[in-house]
Structure formats: structure tokens, C-alpha cells
C-alpha positions in Angstrom: 121.3 -23.2 92.3 124.3 -22.2 90.3 123.8 -20.7 86.9 126.2 -20.7 84.0 126.8 -17.0 84.3 124.7 -13.9 84.9 124.8 -10.6 83.3 127.2 -9.1 85.9 129.8 -11.6 84.7 129.4 -10.0 81.3 129.7 -6.5 82.8 133.0 -7.6 84.4 134.3 -8.7 81.0 133.2 -5.4 79.3 132.6 -2.8 82.0 130.0 -0.2 80.9 128.3 2.0 83.4 125.0 1.9 81.5 125.0 -1.9 81.6 125.6 -1.9 85.3 122.8 0.6 85.8 120.4 -1.6 83.8 121.4 -4.7 85.7 120.8 -2.9 89.0 117.4 -1.7 87.8 116.5 -5.2 86.7 117.6 -6.4 90.2 120.1 -8.9 88.9 122.0 -10.4 91.9 125.7 -9.2 91.7 126.7 -11.9 94.1 125.4 -14.8 92.1 128.1 -17.4 91.4 128.6 -19.0 88.0 129.1 -22.7 87.2 132.8 -22.4 88.4 131.6 -20.9 91.8 133.1 -17.5 90.8 131.0 -14.4 91.5 131.5 -11.2 89.5 133.7 -9.6 92.1 136.1 -12.6 92.2 136.1 -12.6 88.4 137.2 -8.9 88.4 140.0 -9.7 90.8 141.4 -12.2 88.3 141.9 -9.5 85.7 145.5 -8.9 84.5 147.3 -6.1 86.3 146.9 -3.8 83.3 143.2 -4.4 83.2 142.9 -4.1 86.9 144.3 -0.6 87.0 142.2 0.4 84.0 139.7 3.2 84.8 136.6 1.3 83.7 137.6 -1.7 85.8 138.3 0.5 88.8 134.8 2.0 88.4 133.3 -1.4 88.1 135.1 -2.5 91.4 133.9 0.6 93.1 130.3 0.1 91.8 130.2 -3.6 92.9 131.4 -2.6 96.3 128.7 0.2 96.5 126.1 -2.5 95.7 127.2 -4.4 98.7 128.8 -7.3 96.9 130.4 -9.8 99.2 134.1 -9.7 99.0 134.5 -12.8 101.2 132.8 -15.3 98.9 135.3 -18.0 98.0 135.5 -19.6 94.5 135.7 -23.3 93.9 139.4 -23.3 95.0 138.5 -21.5 98.3 140.1 -18.3 97.1 138.5 -14.9 97.8 138.9 -11.9 95.6 141.7 -10.6 97.9 143.6 -13.9 97.6 143.1 -13.9 93.8 144.5 -10.4 93.5 147.5 -10.8 95.7 148.1 -14.4 94.7 149.0 -13.1 91.2 152.1 -11.4 92.7 150.6 -7.9 92.5 152.0 -6.8 95.8 153.9 -3.9 94.3 150.7 -2.5 92.8 149.1 -2.3 96.3 152.0 -0.4 97.9 
């Protein structure tokens, strides 16, 4: 079932390494989708360009990837994190 949001969604909004460590220790599922069918990795990809290049957000992305988060999970619009990121005209940041 889909929940409203889990604690990893909060961690995306306010990236703190201690919070992520705690969530991992409590075995919170980082791939769980919220009521909008957005998982934490997709949520992180929607961040503004300034937030996305922020060191804390970069560390969060790296940590989510190291936990084996699925990057191919689509949201309710069928968009993956990759499409969310590049759909916001951020091509120049990727070059």
C-alpha cells in the first residue's frame, strides 16, 4: 500500500547524514512511494538546480544510490528521476 510519506521523504527535504544513518538502522524502505507515487529518489531529482548541486543533496543522492534505491521507479506521471532532472532544462549542468 502507498503511505502518505515515509521518513526518507523528510530526509530528502532536509538532508542530514545522522538522520539517514538512523533510517537505515531502523530498516526504513528508501524505495517506498508516497501518496503521489513519488519515491525519495524521485523527490530529490525534483529539487531546484541550486539545491541539486548543494553538497548535502549530492551526499544524499550518493547515499540513496549506495542503499540500492531504484532509479527506474516512475512517479504518477510516468517520469523517472532521470526524466525529472533533465525535464527541468538542466542539460547544461550535466555537461
